[in-house]
N, C-alpha and C positions, 0 to 999 in steps of 0.2 A: 504494500500500500504506500503511495507517495506520502512523504513526510508532511507536506502541506495539507493533504486531505486528512491525515490522522489528526493533525492539530485542530483542523476545522471541526471535525466530528467530536473531538474532546471538548472543545468550547461549547458546542451545541448540547452535549450531554450534561455539562455542568450547569447550563441554563435551565435544564429540566428540573433540577433539584428545587423543591418548593421552599419558600421562605417560612420561617416559624409562624405558626398561627397566632402566637402571642405578640407579634410585631404590631406597632402602631404606625399607621400610614396616613398621611394627609395629602389629599389631592386638592391643589389650590389654584385659584385664578381662572378656572374655566367657566363656561356657561353650563350650569348644571340643570339637567332635566329630571327631577324626581319622579315625574309621571303622575304621581298621586297629588301633586300640587303644582303651582306655577313655576316656570323656569327661574333660575337664580343667576343673575349676572355676577361674574367674578366671585363665584361661590366656592365653598370648601366642603369636601366630604372627608370626614374623619373615620378611619377604620381601626378598630381595636379587637383583638382576639377573634378575627374572622367575621365580625359583625359591624354594621354601621353604627357608630357611636354618636355622630352629630352631622347635620347637614344645614348649611346656611351661608349667609354672606358675612357674618361676624363671628365665626367659630374661632375660638382660641386654640392655637396649635401647640401641643406639648413640645418642650425643647428636645425631647429624645425621639420625636416622630421622624420617620423617613418622609421627606417632602418630594412630591412629584408636581412639577410646574405644568399646569394645563392651560396656561394663558393662550387665548386665541383658539382654543379647542373646545369640543363638546363632550360632556360627560353624561352618560346615560346608564340605566340599569343594563345588565346583560340581556341580550335578546333571547326570546323563547320561540322556538319553532314547534308548533303543536301538531305536526303531521309528518312524521319521519319513520324511516326504518334504520336509523343510525345505530350501529352496534349489533344489529340483528340480521343485516344483509351486507355482504361485502361486494359481490359481483352478481348483479341481477340475472345474468345469463348462465351462472354456474350454480346448479341446484345444491351442491354441497355447502355453499356459503350462505344459503337462504334459511333463516330460522324464524320467519314471521308468520308461518301458517301451520295449522294442525288439520289432520284429516277429519277428525270428529266423526259424528254419526249422522248421515243424511244432511250434511251441511251445518250441523250444530256442534260448536266447539267452545261453548261458554266457559268451561272450566280451564281452558288454555290460558296460561300466564306467560305472555310473550317474553317477559324479562328473564325468564329462566334460561333463555338461549343467548343472553347478552354477552358480547365479547368486549370487555373493557379495554382491550389492546387494539381495537379496530383502527386501521390506518386512516379511516374516514373521520375520526373524532378530532384529531389535531387541526386539519384545515377548517372544519366548522368552527372550532373554538377560536382559532386565529382570526376568523372573520367576525368575531363578536357574539357568537352563539354560545350561551353559557348553560342553557337548559333546553331539553327537547322532550316531546311526548313520543314514545314509541308505541306503535299500534299494530295489532295483528291484521292479517288480510285473508280473504277467501271465505267461501261459504255464505251462509245466511247470518249466523252469529259467529263471528271470527274468534272471539275471546276477549281478554282483558288488556287494557293499556296501562302504561306507567309513565311517570315523569322522572326524568334523569337530570342530575346536575353533572356537568362535564368536568369533574375533578379528575386528577390523576390518582388512580387507585383501583380497588377491586370493584366488581359489580355491586356488592353490598354498599360500598362507599358512594357509588353513583346514584343509587335509587333513592330519590327524594320522597316519592309516595307511590304506593301500588296497592290495589288498582285505583285508577282514577276514572275509568269509564269501561262500560261494556260496548264492544264495537260490533256493528252489523250493517246490513244493507237491504233495501227492498226494491232494487232496480234491475238487477241482473239475475234472471232465473236460472241460467245455465249451470252455476256451480252445484245446485242441488237437483238438477234434472227436472225442474219445473217447466211448464209450457208458457207461463205468462206471469206478469207482475202480480196479478190477482191471486194466482196460486201461491206465489211467494209470500204474500201478505197473509193468506189463510194459514200457511204453515207457521209463520211467526206468531200469529194469534194463538194457535194451538199450543205452541211451546210455552208462551207466556201464561196461558190459562193453566197448563199443567204445572208450571212452577208455582203458581199461586195455590193450586190445590195441594201440591206436595207439601208446602209449608204448613198447611192446616192438618194434614193427615200423615205425618212422618211415621208415627207409631203404626198406623194401619199399613203403610207401605212396607215397613220392616216385617210385618206379619203376612205379607202378600195378600192383603185384603183391599187392595185398590185396583182400579183398572190399569191397563198398560199405559205408561206415559210415553210421550213422543221424544223424550230425551233421556240420557243416562242420569243416574243419581247424582253424579258429580256435577253435571251441567245444571241440573235443577237446583242444587245447593248454591252453585255460583250465581244463579239468577236471583237468589233471595234478596240481596241488597238492591237490585234493580226493581223488583216488585214492591219493596217497602219504601222506595224513593230515596235511599241514601247513596246510590250509585247511578250516575247518569247513563242513559242509553245513547251512544253516539252512532247515529245512522247516516250512512252515505246515501245521498239522494239529490238528484239534480232537477228533475222535472217539477214544475209548479204543482201539477195535480197530485204528484206523488208526495210532495211536501205537505199538501193538505191532508192526504191520507195518513202520513206520519203524525200529524198534529191530532187527528182523530184517534189514532192508536194510543197516543200518549194520554189523551183525555180518558179514554175507556179504561185504561189500566193504571191511571194516575202515576205516570212515569215522569221522571226528569229527563227531558229530551234535549239533545244537542244535534244540530244538523251539520253535516260536512259536505263538501262539494258545492251544492246549493247554487248551481249555475243560473237557475231561473227564480231564485229566491226573491229577487226584487219585485216580481210579479205578485207575490203574496206577502209583501213586507208588513202590511198592516196586521195580518193574521199572526205572523211570527212575533211581532211586537206585543200584540194583545196576550199571547200565550207566554211571553217572556222566554222565548227559546233562543239561546245563543247560536251563532252561525260561524262555521269555519269556511272561508272561501279565499280565492285569490284574485289577482287583478292583472295578470301578465298576458293572458290569452283572450282573444275575441273570436276565435274560430271554434264552433261546436265540436266536441269530441265524440258525440253520438246523437242519435235522434232524441234522446232524453234531455239534451242540452242545447236545443236549437235557439233558445232565448239568451244564450250567453252574451254578456256585455261587460266591458271593463268598468263601467260605472257601478256595478253591482254592490261592491263593498261600501262605497260612499252613500248610495241610496239606502242601503240597509241601516247604516249608522244614523243617517238623518231621520229614519223612522223610529229611532230609539232602541235599536237592537244591539246587543253585545256582540261585536264582530271581532273574530280572531282571523288574522291574515295568515294564510298558508299557501303552499303551491297549488295552482289550479288543478282540479281533477282532470286526469288525462294528459296533463302538461309535462309530467315527468319530474317535477320539482320535489315530489315526495321521496325520490331516490336519495340514497345516503350521500352521494357525492354532490348533491345540489342543496343540501341543508342550508348552506350560507346564503342562498338566493332569496330568503324570506325578506330581507331588508329591501331588495329591489322590487319584490311584489308590493311592499308597503309604499315605496316611492311611486310606483305606477298607480296605486290607489289614490295618492295625492294628486297626480296628474289628471285623474279622472273624477275629481270632485270631493274626495275625502279631505278633511282638515289634517294638517301635519300632526297636531296633538293627538287626534284620534288614531292616525296611522301608527304613531309610536306606541300608543297604548295597546293597539291591536297585536303588537308583537312583544309586549312586555307584561303589563299588569292584567289585561283582560284574560289571556289564557291562564295566568296564575289564579285569578279569581274563579273562573269557570271550573277549573280542575282542582280547586281546594288547596292551593299552596301559596296564596298571597301573603300569608304570615311569614313566609320565608324568602320569596323571590318576587320579581316583577316591578319593584319600585325602590327608590332610594329613600328609605325611612329608617329612623332610629330603631334598632333591634332586628332589622332584616339582615339576611345573609349578605355579605359584601360581594355581590356579583355586579361588577362595575366594568364599563368599557370607556376608555378615553379615545375619542375619534379625532382624526386630523382635520375633519370638516363635517359637513352635513352627512349624517349616516346613510341617507337615501341616495347619495350621489355615487356613481360607479368608481370614481377616482379616489374616494375617501378610504382611508385605511384605519383599522383598529390598532392604535399604537400601543395600548396597554390593555390587557384583559385580566381581570381578577375574578376568581371563583372561590367563594367562601373566604375571601380576604387574602388569598394567595395569588400572586401574579404568575400566570402560566405562560411559559415560553417553550413548551415542548416543540421540537422541530417537526415540521410536516414532511411528507415525502417530497414535496416540491423543494423545500429547503435542502434536504439531503442531496437531491439530484443537482441542484445548483452548486452546492459545495463540491460535489464530485467532479463536475465538468469544469469548474474553475481551477481545480487542482491539476488537470491534465496539461501536458506540454502544449504550447501553441500550435505545433505542427502535427499533433496527434492524428487528426482526420485526414491529413495528406500523406500519411505513411502507407506504404504498400502492404 
């Protein structure tokens, strides 16, 4: 190995070592966007023991604090991408690296806990984090009820270290009948209603079930157990659905079973924004694409996120359904989705909230992440400029109060080829 390459890799490996969690850090002079309150010009964010200790314009900085000058820069909470397969898929085309799906029984895999297949050493994590993504939702895919989702914080460590909360949602869909061999969306909905009704009955008659004194249920015991918090309203049902009429069907389903519903995809949600707002149903959607991905999304428009937010809906910006941005290598693109939403009518404050505090609130982790408030985890990004601009860089990224400098594959490749002799490519 060339000596210069060895030295470069040593320097990068030393940068990976995290700072002590007991360190006090003061980020001073930047424009601070707490998200939960108004921006602060020439503000200070004080971090102590991995938590935010103070935020404001007149914060007294302890003499022993490490100071980071953010003058002329923007300081935000770490970004949250709420629709990813990060750490559970490495290469989409290679089956051995995909851990986001379970076979289940006839399309029902409610008991599947997708985080059990998490790879904390995934090479996709470092590029996402280097782009300002500090937390993600990982969701299962496939079937009618795909399984349970979790929220991760992108710390260096084990899978247990990374899992912030699990489960945060039960994931399903009522748009594509093929995975369970159904002939229509109506049959798909009928199947889902049957399973939910069985789960409700199972909770009332567990003892009878154990004595084999109940009718045959449409799902396994483990799946019925996993659906208990969905039936009692403590765990949201995250349904992927694009078509306006299907969204109305999902709303009726939620009313009938008293479910906490969250809609994802939602290409035509703007058409039924008033009904979503009245039902207080959050929506996960994107703003990058304006070309329908299927007949169920003919009403796709890039103004969707802005229209939904103006209707009073809690909007979470993610990659567009069918657009590929849910792939692990595109996790960092969520800030560009937010920028596009601004270009098509969403306010900048709402767009930033849609990739920070709103997903944290919807999935029950706002006491830890999503805003710069005293007592929250110190997930902080210092940006070279407007976070929604392509040229802007995340200059410092903190997760739980530790600045993360883990080298990405791109970093390692750059160092490798910088170390080669100038005439290397011209040699025979």
